[in-house]
N, CA, C and O atoms as a DFTB+ gen file, in Angstrom:
356 C
 N C O
     1  1     102.581      46.672     131.366
     2  2     103.600      46.426     130.873
     3  2     103.810      44.944     130.254
     4  3     103.193      43.938     130.602
     5  1     104.727      45.020     129.347
     6  2     104.715      43.477     128.479
     7  2     105.691      42.729     129.439
     8  3     106.655      43.165     130.067
     9  1     105.180      41.522     129.372
    10  2     106.139      40.546     130.229
    11  2     106.738      39.429     129.408
    12  3     107.873      39.014     129.643
    13  1     105.933      38.915     128.391
    14  2     106.666      37.750     127.689
    15  2     107.648      38.291     126.680
    16  3     107.622      39.477     126.350
    17  1     108.481      37.459     126.206
    18  2     109.382      38.263     125.172
    19  2     108.749      38.413     123.968
    20  3     109.149      39.282     123.194
    21  1     107.590      37.527     123.610
    22  2     106.840      38.117     122.304
    23  2     106.109      39.318     122.549
    24  3     105.911      39.984     121.532
    25  1     105.661      39.773     123.592
    26  2     104.908      40.892     123.803
    27  2     105.809      41.995     123.970
    28  3     105.451      43.089     123.533
    29  1     107.088      41.863     124.619
    30  2     107.997      42.755     124.466
    31  2     108.548      43.056     123.046
    32  3     108.803      44.223     122.751
    33  1     108.723      42.150     122.241
    34  2     109.029      42.335     120.766
    35  2     107.915      43.354     120.107
    36  3     108.199      44.373     119.478
    37  1     106.464      42.820     120.409
    38  2     105.262      43.565     119.779
    39  2     105.424      45.036     120.228
    40  3     105.271      45.905     119.370
    41  1     105.663      45.322     121.252
    42  2     105.742      46.577     121.948
    43  2     106.811      47.296     121.439
    44  3     106.596      48.501     121.308
    45  1     107.974      46.864     121.094
    46  2     108.986      47.273     120.189
    47  2     108.446      47.789     118.777
    48  3     108.513      48.914     118.281
    49  1     107.930      46.691     118.323
    50  2     107.709      46.869     116.607
    51  2     106.618      47.982     116.617
    52  3     106.727      48.870     115.772
    53  1     105.447      48.023     117.603
    54  2     104.605      48.962     117.488
    55  2     105.115      50.500     117.751
    56  3     104.511      51.475     117.305
    57  1     106.155      50.569     118.434
    58  2     106.804      51.825     118.630
    59  2     107.169      52.352     117.374
    60  3     106.822      53.473     117.005
    61  1     108.025      51.391     116.542
    62  2     108.615      51.681     115.366
    63  2     107.621      52.133     114.432
    64  3     107.652      53.161     113.754
    65  1     106.562      51.071     114.485
    66  2     105.399      51.389     113.297
    67  2     104.671      52.755     113.572
    68  3     104.216      53.343     112.591
    69  1     104.530      53.270     114.726
    70  2     104.002      54.422     115.053
    71  2     104.704      55.532     114.597
    72  3     104.150      56.494     114.064
    73  1     106.092      55.421     114.814
    74  2     106.946      56.546     114.460
    75  2     106.862      56.794     112.868
    76  3     106.764      57.872     112.282
    77  1     106.935      55.323     112.268
    78  2     106.690      55.516     110.767
    79  2     105.613      56.046     110.224
    80  3     105.706      56.954     109.398
    81  1     104.372      55.509     110.647
    82  2     103.128      55.954     110.397
    83  2     102.897      57.444     110.682
    84  3     102.170      58.046     109.892
    85  1     103.377      58.045     111.615
    86  2     103.400      59.412     112.018
    87  2     104.194      60.267     111.039
    88  3     103.684      61.339     110.712
    89  1     105.226      59.974     110.594
    90  2     105.979      60.674     109.577
    91  2     105.177      60.509     108.319
    92  3     104.980      61.454     107.554
    93  1     104.792      59.493     108.147
    94  2     103.963      59.483     106.549
    95  2     102.721      60.361     106.657
    96  3     102.402      61.161     105.778
    97  1     101.997      60.151     107.855
    98  2     100.737      61.096     107.790
    99  2     101.206      62.390     107.803
   100  3     100.513      63.155     107.132
   101  1     102.248      62.930     108.400
   102  2     102.521      64.173     108.422
   103  2     103.073      64.770     106.932
   104  3     102.922      65.948     106.610
   105  1     103.545      64.050     106.326
   106  2     103.919      64.047     104.865
   107  2     103.157      64.349     104.127
   108  3     103.254      65.342     103.407
   109  1     101.897      63.283     104.141
   110  2     100.672      63.668     103.278
   111  2     100.058      64.881     103.765
   112  3      99.555      65.569     102.878
   113  1      99.965      65.338     104.989
   114  2      99.134      66.364     105.353
   115  2      99.921      67.671     104.736
   116  3      99.275      68.548     104.162
   117  1     101.143      67.745     104.863
   118  2     102.226      68.858     104.191
   119  2     101.883      68.743     102.760
   120  3     101.801      69.840     102.207
   121  1     101.657      67.709     101.999
   122  2     101.298      67.849     100.488
   123  2     100.035      68.480     100.519
   124  3      99.869      69.483      99.825
   125  1      99.088      68.025     101.245
   126  2      97.651      68.578     100.943
   127  2      97.574      70.227     101.489
   128  3      96.858      71.059     100.932
   129  1      98.300      70.481     102.480
   130  2      98.314      71.763     102.914
   131  2      98.917      72.737     101.784
   132  3      98.576      73.918     101.719
   133  1      99.929      72.093     100.815
   134  2     100.393      72.958      99.886
   135  2      99.469      73.268      98.649
   136  3      99.445      74.306      97.988
   137  1      98.681      72.077      98.482
   138  2      97.393      72.274      97.434
   139  2      96.558      73.338      98.109
   140  3      96.441      74.364      97.439
   141  1      95.900      73.329      99.380
   142  2      95.149      74.134      99.748
   143  2      95.705      75.597      99.974
   144  3      94.929      76.530     100.179
   145  1      96.922      75.746      99.936
   146  2      97.511      77.288      99.674
   147  2      97.577      77.684      98.516
   148  3      97.389      78.891      98.364
   149  1      97.866      76.828      97.258
   150  2      97.876      77.089      96.162
   151  2      96.392      77.485      95.618
   152  3      96.246      78.335      94.739
   153  1      95.431      76.871      96.151
   154  2      94.092      77.344      95.740
   155  2      93.556      78.476      96.460
   156  3      92.651      79.159      95.980
   157  1      94.125      78.732      97.711
   158  2      93.605      80.018      98.285
   159  2      94.425      81.229      97.662
   160  3      94.022      82.386      97.779
   161  1      95.451      80.941      97.079
   162  2      96.161      82.020      96.460
   163  2      95.606      82.364      95.192
   164  3      95.785      83.485      94.714
   165  1      94.873      81.383      94.551
   166  2      94.208      81.396      93.477
   167  2      95.107      81.061      92.021
   168  3      94.627      81.159      90.891
   169  1      96.367      80.690      92.303
   170  2      97.377      80.318      91.218
   171  2      96.918      79.088      90.651
   172  3      97.020      78.149      91.441
   173  1      96.488      78.823      89.633
   174  2      96.008      77.709      88.870
   175  2      97.308      76.736      88.833
   176  3      97.424      75.684      89.462
   177  1      98.267      77.324      87.950
   178  2      99.447      76.536      87.741
   179  2      99.867      75.926      89.014
   180  3      99.928      74.698      88.950
   181  1     100.127      76.365      89.984
   182  2     100.674      76.073      91.226
   183  2      99.712      75.136      91.768
   184  3     100.257      74.216      92.377
   185  1      98.266      75.081      91.728
   186  2      97.510      74.386      92.426
   187  2      97.414      73.044      91.503
   188  3      97.318      71.957      92.073
   189  1      97.438      73.106      90.291
   190  2      97.563      71.805      89.621
   191  2      98.841      71.067      89.882
   192  3      98.811      69.855      90.094
   193  1      99.999      71.767      89.874
   194  2     101.271      71.200      90.274
   195  2     101.209      70.347      91.684
   196  3     101.494      69.157      91.815
   197  1     100.803      71.179      92.610
   198  2     100.768      70.660      94.091
   199  2      99.732      69.399      94.129
   200  3      99.890      68.388      94.813
   201  1      98.672      69.660      93.279
   202  2      97.640      68.589      93.252
   203  2      98.333      67.170      92.738
   204  3      98.240      66.058      93.259
   205  1      99.073      67.579      91.522
   206  2      99.730      66.278      90.850
   207  2     100.662      65.785      91.778
   208  3     100.730      64.556      91.804
   209  1     101.481      66.462      92.632
   210  2     102.407      65.915      93.579
   211  2     101.850      65.134      94.683
   212  3     102.361      64.085      95.076
   213  1     100.602      65.758      95.269
   214  2      99.902      65.143      96.291
   215  2      99.203      63.719      96.047
   216  3      99.056      62.894      96.948
   217  1      98.838      63.553      94.875
   218  2      98.032      62.433      94.673
   219  2      98.819      61.172      94.968
   220  3      98.331      60.427      95.818
   221  1     100.005      60.804      94.377
   222  2     100.825      59.858      94.566
   223  2     101.219      59.632      96.002
   224  3     101.710      58.581      96.412
   225  1     101.010      60.513      96.609
   226  2     101.786      60.590      98.175
   227  2     100.487      60.053      98.996
   228  3     100.566      59.155      99.834
   229  1      99.344      60.684      98.663
   230  2      98.018      60.091      99.502
   231  2      97.859      58.504      99.060
   232  3      97.467      57.723      99.926
   233  1      98.160      57.999      97.706
   234  2      97.812      56.930      97.443
   235  2      98.858      56.061      98.115
   236  3      98.522      55.039      98.712
   237  1     100.051      56.431      98.031
   238  2     101.267      55.695      98.830
   239  2     100.630      55.511     100.292
   240  3     100.587      54.404     100.829
   241  1     100.182      56.571     100.842
   242  2      99.638      56.156     102.146
   243  2      98.666      55.058     102.374
   244  3      98.649      54.310     103.351
   245  1      97.738      55.047     101.208
   246  2      96.659      54.053     101.158
   247  2      97.498      52.570     101.164
   248  3      97.169      51.639     101.899
   249  1      98.490      52.527     100.338
   250  2      99.144      51.231     100.339
   251  2      99.901      50.798     101.669
   252  3     100.163      49.613     101.872
   253  1     100.232      51.774     102.543
   254  2     101.068      51.446     103.610
   255  2     100.149      51.351     104.835
   256  3     100.580      51.005     105.935
   257  1      98.871      51.670     104.606
   258  2      97.808      51.445     105.505
   259  2      97.681      52.604     106.574
   260  3      97.279      52.399     107.719
   261  1      98.021      53.708     106.142
   262  2      97.973      54.900     106.934
   263  2      96.617      55.712     106.936
   264  3      96.136      56.339     107.879
   265  1      96.043      55.533     105.480
   266  2      94.928      56.401     105.060
   267  2      94.144      55.276     104.579
   268  3      94.649      54.303     104.018
   269  1      92.935      55.416     104.801
   270  2      91.911      54.486     104.027
   271  2      91.475      54.798     102.600
   272  3      91.296      55.968     102.263
   273  1      91.293      53.738     101.710
   274  2      91.371      54.048     100.272
   275  2      90.248      55.204      99.859
   276  3      90.482      56.183      99.151
   277  1      89.001      54.869     100.455
   278  2      87.979      55.805     100.188
   279  2      88.174      57.144     100.654
   280  3      87.571      58.063     100.101
   281  1      89.070      57.384     101.758
   282  2      89.298      58.849     102.302
   283  2      90.079      59.413     101.247
   284  3      89.763      60.501     100.767
   285  1      91.212      58.679     100.786
   286  2      92.314      59.152      99.890
   287  2      91.557      59.732      98.676
   288  3      91.716      60.884      98.272
   289  1      90.612      58.709      98.066
   290  2      89.857      59.154      97.146
   291  2      88.972      60.222      97.079
   292  3      88.770      60.888      96.063
   293  1      88.348      60.416      98.354
   294  2      87.470      61.633      98.517
   295  2      88.239      62.820      98.468
   296  3      87.796      63.839      97.938
   297  1      89.339      62.759      98.974
   298  2      90.126      64.003      99.255
   299  2      90.745      64.600      97.814
   300  3      90.686      65.783      97.478
   301  1      91.343      63.525      97.050
   302  2      91.650      63.791      95.953
   303  2      90.609      64.274      95.005
   304  3      90.905      65.076      94.120
   305  1      89.400      63.815      95.157
   306  2      88.271      64.172      94.237
   307  2      87.972      65.732      94.603
   308  3      87.980      66.679      93.817
   309  1      87.710      65.750      95.981
   310  2      87.359      67.270      96.314
   311  2      88.331      68.375      96.103
   312  3      87.920      69.525      95.950
   313  1      89.652      68.076      96.086
   314  2      90.688      69.081      95.736
   315  2      90.850      69.237      94.227
   316  3      91.200      70.248      93.617
   317  1      90.523      68.021      93.739
   318  2      90.603      68.334      92.057
   319  2      89.407      69.256      91.661
   320  3      89.562      70.118      90.796
   321  1      88.177      69.068      92.315
   322  2      86.949      69.886      91.786
   323  2      87.302      71.373      92.218
   324  3      87.039      72.303      91.455
   325  1      87.883      71.577      93.412
   326  2      88.271      73.109      93.587
   327  2      89.265      73.477      92.678
   328  3      89.091      74.528      92.061
   329  1      90.291      72.808      92.471
   330  2      91.324      73.162      91.320
   331  2      90.682      73.628      90.136
   332  3      90.798      74.775      89.703
   333  1      90.035      72.765      89.645
   334  2      88.980      72.835      88.527
   335  2      88.306      74.168      88.262
   336  3      88.287      74.803      87.208
   337  1      87.664      74.512      89.629
   338  2      86.896      75.821      89.828
   339  2      87.694      76.847      89.610
   340  3      87.220      77.827      89.035
   341  1      88.896      76.844      89.967
   342  2      89.912      77.942      89.947
   343  2      90.043      78.194      88.619
   344  3      89.892      79.337      88.188
   345  1      90.359      77.089      87.774
   346  2      90.681      77.077      86.271
   347  2      89.637      77.875      85.571
   348  3      89.944      78.783      84.797
   349  1      88.315      77.521      85.855
   350  2      87.166      78.037      85.172
   351  2      86.910      79.758      85.444
   352  3      86.374      80.547      84.665
   353  1      87.347      79.974      86.489
   354  2      86.968      81.401      87.267
   355  2      88.013      82.322      86.715
   356  3      88.048      83.499      87.073
């Protein structure tokens, strides 16, 4: 348990930050799930729209420190290639 005033304050800040980051992570996963569902349904237009909506959300997670930049780039790259494959088939 925190004893000093500074460590008590840090504990409070960590709790707030954890809650904020958790909601951001959840929001990002929701956007990614929508892209996955659109890809699974085979609807090209819905997949493209969902991907366009997910990209800024992922990059916002990068700027907020929730997701690593390379992780976000990798996810966007892999999803966009899968969306492109739908368009070609």
